[in-house]
N, C-alpha and C positions, 0 to 999 in steps of 0.2 A: 474187501474193504474193511480195514480195522476200525474199531471205535476210536482208538488213540494210537498215533504213531510217535515213536520215540527214537530220535537219531542223535547219536553222541556228536558233539561239536564243541571244541574248547577254544576256538579262535574266530573272531568276527571276519577275518579275511577268508575263511572258508564257509561262511554262512550260506551263500547262495546255493551251493551243492547240497548242503545239509537240509536246507528248507525245501528245495525242489524234491528230494527224496522223501522227506516227511509228508509233504502235501500229496505226493503221488500214492503213498501207502495208505493215506486217509481218504482216498477217493479221486485225487487228481484235480485238474483245472479244465477238463473238457467242457464244462458248462460255461466257461467264459467265451463269449462271442465278440467279433470285431465291432467296435463302436460301443460296447457295454460300459457303463459308467459305475466304477467300483469305488466305495468309500472304505478307506483303511482307518478304523477307529483304534488309534494308538493310546498309550499311556503317557500323558503329559501333565501329571498331577501338580508338579511344581518345577521351578527352574532348577536344573541340575546338570552338570556336564555329563557327556556320554558315559564316562567311565565311573560315575558315581552310582549308577544302577537305579537312579530315581525314576527314569523314563525308559521307554522302549528304545533300544540302541538304534541310532539313525542308520547304521550299516545294515542292520536287520530289516528295517523298513525299506531301505533302498533296494535290497536284494529282492524283496517281495514285489515291489513296484516294477522292477525289471522283468520279472517273470510274467506279470500281468500285461505290461505294455507290449511284450513280445507276442502276446496273443491278440493284440489289437485293441485292448481296453484303455479307456481314459481313467486315470487314478487320481484321486484326491485324498489327502491326509489330514486328519484333524482330531480335535478333542476339546473338551471344555474343562480347563484346570480349575483347582480351587481358587477363587478370586474372581475379578471382573471378566466377563465374557466380552471383551472389546478387542479391537485390532492391535492397539498399543500394548495391552497386558499380555495377550496370547502371543503376540510378536516377539516380546522379550523372551518368552519360554521357547519359542521356536529357535531363536538365536542361541540361547544359553545350552539348549540340549543338542545343538548340532543338527537339528532337523531341516534347517534350511538346505543342507547339502542334498536332501532327497530330490529337490527340484532339478538337479543335475540329470536325473534319470528320465525326465520328461513328465514326471508326476507334478501335481500342484499341491501346495499347502492350502488348506481351507481359509478363505478370506470373507466368508459369509457368516456374520455374527448375529443373525436374526433368530428369533424364537418363535415357537408355535405351541398351541394347545393341543394335546392328544386326548382323545376320548377312547378308553380301552376297556370295553365291558367285560372282556375275557379275563382281566386282571383278578387275582384273588385278594390282593392286598391293595393295589394301586389301580384305580380305574380312570383317573384323569390326572394329567400332569404337564408341566412345560418341558419342552425338548429343544435341542439345537436343530434348526431347520435345515442345515447343510445336508443332513442325512437324506432329505426328500430328494435331493439331486441324483442320488444313487439308485441304480438298478439292483445292486447287491451290496451288503456290507460284510467286510472281514474284519473280525475282532483280533487285533494285534496286541497281545498283552505282554506284561513283564511279571516274572515270578518274584514276589516280595512277601515279606511279613506284614501284618496289619494289626493295629491296636484293637479295633473293634471287631473285625471279622476273622482274626487269626492269620488269614493269608489273603493277599490281593493277587488275583490271576485272571482268568478269563471272565468268570461271572461278574466279579467286582468292577472290572474294567468298563463295563457298560453303564455304570453309574455316571460315567463321563458324558452321557447324552443329556443329563440335566444340566442346564446352564450353571456356571460356578457360583454366582451369588445366591442362587436358590437352594444350593445343597445343604447349608445349615438348616433351612426350613424343613427339608425332607428328613434330616437327622432327627429334628425335634418332633415331627409328626410320627415318626416311626423309631422311637427311642430304644425300645427292647430290641436286642440283637435278633430275636426270631422274627419280629415284625420287619425290621430293616432288611433281613435276608429275604423275606417274602417279597418286599418291594423290589429288591434286586432281581429276583427271578422273574417278576412281572416285567420289568424293563427288558431282561433278556429275551422274553417271549415276544415283546413288542418289536424290538429291533430285529430279532430272528436272523442273526448272522449266518451267512452261508457257510462260513468256515471260521475256525478259531485257531490261531497259531500263537506259540508262546516263545518269547525270548527267554530261555532258562540257560543260556550260555554263561552269563554272570548274573546271579540273582542278588537279592538283598536279604540279609539276616539281621536279628537284633531289633533295633528301635524303628522298624519300618512303619509306613511305607515311603517315608521321605528322609528320615535321619538315621537309618541303619547303616550297616556295613556291607560293601560289595563282597559277594562270596561266589567262588567259582563252583557251578553246578555242572556245566558241560553238556547241555542238551538243547535241542530244538523239538518241540512238540507241535503236533497238529491234530485236529479233531473236528468233526461236524458239530458236536455238542460241547458248549463251554463247560458243562458240568462234568462230563466224562474226562475232559482235559484236566479240570481242577482235581478231580479225584486221583489222577495219576501224579499230579504235581505234589499233593499233599503227602502221598506215599514217599515221594522223592526227598522231601525235606523233613519227613518224620513228624508230621502233625496228624493227629487222628481226625477222621471226618466229623466226629461228634464236636470237636473244637473249632470247626469252621461252620458257622451257622448257614451259609449258602449251601454247603454240601448236605447238611442235615436236612435242610428244607427241600433240596432237590431229591434226596432219598425219600422223604415223606410223600412227595408228589409222584414217585415212582419213575423219576427221570434216569436215575443211575442205581447200580447195585450198592451193596453194603461196603464192599472192599474193591480196591484197584485191581487185585488178583482176578476178580470176576469179569473184568473188561476183556474184550477181544483186542489184544495188543499186538502191534507190529513193532518189533524192537524190544529190547530187554528192560524190564522194570528194574530200577536200582534205587539206592539210598545214599544220601550224602551224610556221612557220619558227623555228629555233633553240630548240626545246623542250629544256630541260636534263634529260638523263636521268641516272638513277644510274649510276655507273661500271659499265660493263657486264662481265658475266662473259665469258671468252674463248669465242669459238665454235669455237676450235680444240680438238679433243678429244684428240689425241695418244694414241689408244687403243693403237696399237702402230706406232711410226715405222718399224721394221724387224722382220723375223721373228726368232723364237727368244725364249728367256727374257730375254736382255738387252734385247731390244726391248719386252717387257713392262714391265720395270723402268724403262726410259727413258720409256715412256708415262706411268707412275704419277708419275715425278719431274717431268715437264713439266706434268702436271695440277696438281700441287702448287704449282709455282712460277708458273704463269700464273693461278691462281685469285685473284679479288679477295678482300679480307678486311676485317673491321671494324677501325677504329683510332679511338683517342680524340683528340678535339680538346681539349687541355687548357684553352684559354682559356674554353671553354663548359661544361666538367664542373664540377658542384657537389658531387660525391661522394655522391649520393643512394643508391648501392648497387642501384638498380633493375636495372641490367645484370647484376650478379652474382647477384641473386635469381632472374632469369628464365632465365639461361643453362642450356639443357637438358644440356649436356655438362660443366657446372662448370668451364669453362675460365677464368672470370674471378675473380680474387682481388683484395680491396681491401688496398692497402698505403698507410697514412697518408693515407687519404681519397681514394686514386686508384686507378682500375681498372687491373689489369695482365692481359693476355690471354696465356694459355699457347698458343702456336701449334701445339704438338704435339697439344693436346686439342681445340682449336677445330674445330668441324665445318662452319663457314661458313654457318650458317642465318640469320644476321643478326637473330636476336630481339633482341639488344642494340641494334642500330641502329634497328629498328622501334619499340621501345617506350621509347627514351630520352627522358624528358620535356623534355629541354633541347636535343635534336638534336646532342649532343656526340659521339656515335658516327657515324663516316662510313664509307662504303664506299671503299676504297682499292685501287688496283691495285698490284701488286709492280713493282719496278724492272725485272725481266726482261720482264714483260708490256708495260711502257711502252716499253722498248727495241725489242721485236719488234712493237709495234704491236697487241698482242692485247687 
């Protein structure tokens, strides 16, 4: 049984065979019993057509549903996107993403939009939180992610996908409470442990590069991946798109916790590890921490100053902005104010969560490096 299975596939019409092979190499589905209830936690971050690579492709989800239903399982598909967690709002995303077609397999789309409080004393960062109650229906959860770049986390894949168990309107609050990338990553790992998916599978047939996770560009990657550990899967995907584990805070956190090795080459792989040349990444955060460049109080202050000046930040591309005010409404720190139809960011208040960049409907918010970071190569 491999840590991660990689099966090449460049066409969604051939996805079922590739998915079956990848899952078999990663341990198979013999654990699925007739009558078992299985939740497919997909990526439905925002409304986007299937070919936009914003969401998990509906043909990918349908293929997985058929494999499970053939074993007698009941299957329910869902997510909590950014925004209202209501039937009307999520229903629009089901329709825009083509996810409604999944019901033709016999699977159901989630229609339960209630929330519950979790107490999770095992968490290292997050010990109590709100979550989407539909997951309690399931005997097992399968994490069905999409390979994309991400403004704050560098990459959105299996680990980050489980942030979708937090109801959409509460997501900005969690960004505000865990504003440092390291803290946010720790929170994600605690959510991963809480959900404890039985399997993670990745739609990396067509990924998203550039200004991800919602306004980037579709890019052929040509693979289906499966793993028992979301972090092992992410480590392999980071290698494929050419991003260092140090530049993906969830991977760095998983390595600190001893969940994964230092490199993808150290994983037990079924299938050949490969790289997509020239994959356009979101402007990376600096891997230089500058915690304390020299001893004493002045060293501590210098470290804080360097972190501030090296950190990437959101910036408005005026030619693309339509003044919709979505960024100002979603900013958890209330750092954005509209002036004459144009968003202005208060840099003293901005926490660098990139919610504005993630959910800008026109892709007008970009991740920018500071001049000092560019000069130093950070």
